[in-house]
C-alpha positions as CSV (number, residue, x, y, z in Angstrom):
1,M,-23.9,41.9,-92.4
2,S,-20.9,42.7,-92.0
3,S,-19.1,43.1,-95.7
4,T,-18.7,46.4,-97.3
5,I,-19.6,45.9,-101.0
6,T,-18.8,47.7,-104.3
7,L,-20.3,46.6,-107.8
8,Y,-18.5,48.1,-110.6
9,G,-20.9,48.1,-113.5
10,Y,-22.7,49.6,-116.1
11,W,-26.6,50.3,-116.4
12,R,-27.4,48.2,-119.1
13,S,-24.3,45.7,-119.1
14,S,-26.1,42.7,-119.2
15,A,-23.5,40.8,-116.8
16,S,-23.5,43.9,-114.5
17,W,-27.4,43.6,-114.5
18,R,-27.2,40.1,-113.1
19,V,-25.1,41.0,-110.3
20,R,-27.7,43.5,-109.5
21,I,-30.1,41.2,-109.5
22,G,-28.2,38.7,-107.0
23,L,-27.5,41.3,-104.4
24,E,-30.9,43.0,-104.7
25,Y,-32.9,39.7,-104.3
26,K,-30.3,39.1,-101.4
27,K,-30.9,42.1,-99.6
28,L,-27.1,43.1,-99.6
29,P,-26.7,46.7,-99.3
30,Y,-24.0,48.0,-101.9
31,E,-22.6,50.7,-103.4
32,Y,-22.6,50.8,-107.0
33,V,-19.9,52.6,-109.1
34,P,-21.0,53.1,-112.8
35,V,-18.2,52.3,-115.4
36,H,-18.8,54.0,-118.6
37,L,-18.2,52.0,-121.4
38,N,-18.7,54.0,-124.4
39,R,-17.4,57.6,-122.8
40,G,-13.3,58.6,-123.7
41,G,-12.9,55.3,-125.5
42,G,-14.5,53.4,-122.6
43,E,-13.4,53.8,-118.9
44,Q,-12.9,50.2,-118.4
45,R,-10.2,50.6,-120.3
46,Q,-8.7,53.0,-118.4
47,A,-5.7,52.1,-115.8
48,A,-8.0,51.9,-112.9
49,H,-10.3,49.4,-114.0
50,R,-7.7,47.2,-115.7
51,L,-6.2,47.2,-112.1
52,R,-9.6,45.4,-111.5
53,N,-10.4,43.4,-114.5
54,P,-7.4,43.1,-116.7
55,M,-10.0,41.8,-119.6
56,Q,-11.6,45.1,-119.3
57,Q,-14.8,44.5,-118.4
58,V,-17.8,44.9,-116.1
59,P,-19.0,44.0,-113.1
60,V,-16.1,43.6,-110.7
61,L,-17.3,43.4,-107.3
62,E,-15.0,44.4,-104.5
63,L,-16.1,43.0,-100.7
64,V,-14.0,43.9,-97.6
65,E,-14.3,41.8,-94.9
66,K,-12.3,42.0,-91.8
67,D,-9.8,44.4,-93.2
68,R,-9.3,42.0,-96.4
69,T,-10.2,43.0,-99.9
70,V,-11.8,40.3,-102.0
71,R,-12.2,41.3,-105.7
72,L,-14.2,39.2,-108.0
73,I,-14.8,39.0,-111.8
74,Q,-17.3,37.3,-114.3
75,S,-20.7,37.6,-113.2
76,M,-21.3,33.8,-112.6
77,A,-18.5,33.3,-110.2
78,I,-19.8,36.3,-108.5
79,L,-23.1,35.2,-108.3
80,E,-22.1,31.6,-107.2
81,Y,-20.0,33.3,-104.6
82,L,-23.0,35.1,-103.2
83,E,-25.5,32.0,-103.2
84,E,-22.5,30.2,-101.1
85,R,-21.6,33.0,-98.7
86,W,-25.4,34.1,-98.3
87,P,-27.7,31.4,-99.2
88,A,-31.0,32.6,-98.2
89,P,-32.7,33.2,-99.8
90,P,-31.3,30.8,-102.6
91,L,-31.0,31.1,-106.0
92,L,-30.1,27.5,-106.7
93,P,-32.9,24.8,-106.2
94,V,-32.2,21.8,-103.7
95,D,-32.8,19.1,-106.0
96,S,-30.0,18.5,-107.7
97,A,-31.4,18.0,-111.0
98,A,-33.3,21.2,-110.9
99,R,-29.7,22.8,-109.9
100,A,-28.4,21.6,-112.7
101,A,-31.2,22.6,-115.1
102,S,-30.9,26.4,-113.8
103,R,-27.1,26.4,-114.3
104,A,-27.6,24.9,-117.7
105,L,-30.4,27.4,-119.2
106,A,-28.0,30.4,-117.1
107,E,-24.9,29.0,-119.1
108,L,-26.8,28.8,-122.4
109,V,-27.4,32.7,-121.8
110,N,-24.0,33.5,-120.8
111,S,-21.8,31.4,-123.0
112,G,-24.5,30.8,-126.0
113,I,-26.0,34.4,-126.5
114,Q,-24.3,36.9,-124.4
115,P,-20.6,36.8,-125.6
116,L,-21.9,36.9,-129.3
117,Q,-23.3,40.3,-128.9
118,N,-21.1,42.0,-126.5
119,L,-19.6,45.1,-127.0
120,T,-16.3,44.5,-128.0
121,V,-17.4,41.7,-130.3
122,L,-20.0,44.4,-132.2
123,E,-17.3,46.9,-132.2
124,Q,-14.8,44.2,-134.2
125,L,-17.3,43.5,-136.7
126,K,-18.0,47.1,-137.7
127,R,-14.3,47.4,-137.8
128,A,-14.6,45.0,-140.4
129,G,-17.5,45.7,-142.2
130,A,-19.8,43.5,-141.2
131,D,-23.5,44.2,-140.0
132,E,-22.9,44.2,-136.4
133,K,-26.9,44.4,-135.7
134,D,-28.0,41.7,-138.1
135,W,-25.2,39.8,-136.3
136,A,-26.4,39.8,-132.8
137,R,-30.3,39.5,-134.1
138,H,-29.3,36.4,-135.7
139,F,-27.4,35.0,-132.7
140,I,-29.7,36.1,-129.9
141,G,-32.5,34.5,-132.0
142,R,-31.1,31.1,-132.1
143,G,-30.1,31.1,-128.6
144,L,-33.7,32.4,-127.4
145,E,-34.9,29.7,-129.8
146,A,-33.1,26.8,-127.8
147,L,-33.9,28.1,-124.7
148,E,-37.6,28.6,-125.0
149,M,-37.9,24.7,-126.0
150,L,-35.6,24.1,-122.8
151,A,-37.7,26.3,-120.3
152,A,-41.0,24.8,-122.0
153,Q,-39.7,21.2,-120.2
154,T,-38.8,22.9,-117.1
155,A,-40.6,26.1,-116.5
156,G,-43.6,27.0,-113.6
157,R,-43.6,30.5,-112.6
158,F,-39.9,31.0,-113.4
159,L,-37.6,29.1,-115.7
160,V,-37.2,26.3,-113.6
161,G,-40.5,25.3,-111.1
162,D,-41.7,28.1,-109.3
163,E,-38.9,29.7,-107.6
164,V,-36.3,32.3,-108.9
165,S,-33.2,30.8,-109.7
166,I,-29.6,32.1,-111.7
167,A,-31.7,31.3,-115.0
168,D,-34.1,33.7,-114.3
169,V,-31.4,36.3,-113.1
170,C,-29.8,35.8,-116.7
171,L,-33.0,35.6,-118.7
172,V,-34.4,39.1,-117.7
173,P,-31.5,41.5,-119.2
174,Q,-30.9,39.2,-122.3
175,L,-34.6,40.0,-123.2
176,Y,-34.1,43.8,-122.9
177,N,-31.1,43.3,-124.8
178,A,-33.3,41.3,-127.5
179,R,-35.5,44.2,-127.7
180,R,-32.6,46.2,-128.0
181,F,-31.6,44.5,-131.4
182,D,-35.5,44.7,-132.3
183,V,-35.1,40.6,-131.8
184,D,-39.0,39.4,-132.5
185,L,-40.2,37.8,-128.6
186,D,-43.4,36.6,-130.6
187,A,-42.4,33.1,-130.5
188,Y,-41.2,32.9,-126.9
189,S,-44.2,32.8,-124.8
190,T,-42.7,30.9,-121.8
191,L,-39.7,33.4,-121.7
192,R,-42.1,36.4,-121.8
193,R,-44.4,34.9,-119.2
194,V,-41.1,33.9,-116.6
195,E,-40.2,37.5,-117.7
196,E,-43.6,39.2,-116.4
197,N,-43.6,37.4,-113.3
198,C,-39.6,38.4,-112.3
199,S,-40.7,41.9,-113.2
200,K,-43.6,41.7,-110.5
201,L,-40.3,41.2,-107.9
202,D,-39.1,44.0,-106.2
203,A,-35.5,42.6,-106.3
204,F,-36.0,42.5,-110.4
205,A,-37.5,46.1,-110.5
206,R,-34.9,47.7,-108.5
207,A,-31.9,46.2,-110.6
208,H,-33.7,47.1,-114.1
209,A,-31.5,48.7,-116.0
210,N,-33.7,52.0,-116.4
211,R,-33.4,52.5,-113.0
212,Q,-29.8,53.0,-112.3
213,P,-28.2,56.3,-111.6
214,D,-26.0,56.0,-115.0
215,A,-29.2,55.3,-116.9
216,Q,-29.3,56.7,-120.5
217,H,-32.8,56.8,-121.6
218,G,-33.2,56.9,-125.5
219,S,-29.4,55.9,-126.3
């Protein structure tokens, strides 16, 4: 591989975590640069990072290829780029219906759960006097209930059949966050089984939040 890859992220950011899984699964070497989302009011809000991403979010992926810098934001767009640029091993099934199912389950997490428990949303709820943790538990539980019902129709060893897809890449960080907010996962047997299968793969193990250099255990 002739590219130099840098990932700006935060250890337990689920969006950053997805990209780490994608990079590890495709065995792409990269430099990880932590962006602390709480220190000093949030390093993502500082001028240097705002130039990388005006939305003041992580992840940001930078690639230098043939003296040209490519800067990408939004985890799903980054994963699609990696899939197109380095298609093996694949994160999308060959079958068209299975590809659509993988994207749908991934977007259920990406659009239907994660934004509602995002740090920025929870900070605003707290400022408004709402119980931000109860809010997060409600929407995570609502989304996981739907995900469990859909996965029961498509899952094999993983969420869609027997091969890893972008759906699994989104699932694992989301279940980690569900536990952070004390969501009861007992009812989601399919999701927990798939998570266990993912945990046995080196790429998922290396990408795990707790193994990152900026991880803050117990926080």
